[in-house]
C-alpha positions as CSV (number, residue, x, y, z in Angstrom):
1,G,54.6,3.9,73.7
2,I,58.0,2.6,74.6
3,S,59.3,3.5,78.1
4,G,62.3,1.2,77.8
5,P,64.9,0.2,78.7
6,D,64.5,-2.0,75.6
7,G,61.9,-2.9,73.0
8,A,62.6,0.0,70.7
9,T,62.4,-0.2,66.9
10,K,62.9,2.3,64.1
11,K,59.2,3.0,64.1
12,K,58.9,3.0,67.9
13,P,61.9,4.7,69.4
14,L,62.6,4.7,73.2
15,G,60.6,7.5,74.8
16,L,57.7,7.3,72.4
17,V,54.3,8.0,73.8
18,Y,50.9,9.1,72.4
19,I,48.5,11.2,74.6
20,G,44.9,11.5,73.4
21,I,42.1,13.7,74.8
22,A,38.6,14.4,73.8
23,N,35.6,16.4,74.9
24,N,32.3,17.3,73.2
25,K,34.1,20.1,71.2
26,T,37.4,18.5,70.1
27,S,39.6,15.5,70.2
28,T,43.2,15.1,69.5
29,V,46.2,12.7,69.8
30,K,49.7,14.1,70.1
31,K,52.9,12.1,69.6
32,Y,55.8,12.8,72.0
33,I,59.3,11.4,72.4
34,F,60.5,12.0,75.9
35,D,64.1,10.8,76.0
36,Y,64.5,9.9,79.7
37,D,64.9,6.7,81.7
38,R,61.8,4.6,82.4
39,N,60.8,6.1,85.7
40,I,61.3,9.7,84.6
41,H,59.6,8.9,81.3
42,R,56.4,7.8,83.1
43,E,56.5,10.9,85.3
44,V,56.9,13.3,82.4
45,T,54.2,11.5,80.4
46,S,51.8,11.7,83.3
47,N,52.5,15.3,84.0
48,T,52.0,16.2,80.3
49,A,48.7,14.4,80.2
50,L,47.5,16.0,83.3
51,N,48.5,19.4,82.0
52,I,46.5,18.8,78.8
53,V,43.5,17.9,81.0
54,R,44.0,21.1,83.0
55,L,44.1,23.2,79.9
56,M,41.0,21.6,78.5
57,L,39.1,22.2,81.8
58,E,40.1,25.8,81.8
59,N,39.0,26.1,78.2
60,K,42.6,27.0,77.2
61,F,43.2,23.9,75.2
62,T,43.1,24.4,71.5
63,K,44.8,22.8,68.5
64,E,47.3,25.6,68.7
65,T,48.3,25.0,72.4
66,E,49.0,21.3,71.7
67,K,51.9,22.0,69.4
């Protein structure tokens, strides 16, 4: 991903991040674009990834919940 403040391209805009997760039943990678400054971008990305882990541990994570 690209947290900024620079380094963006047309294919990789500022705020781009991919979060991937897998267990023995499923795996997925989700693309997000969080349009925040660098520090907030890192915090939002971390919180999103941790929430996905929480959902998976609670057996509430499905392909539908990731959308």
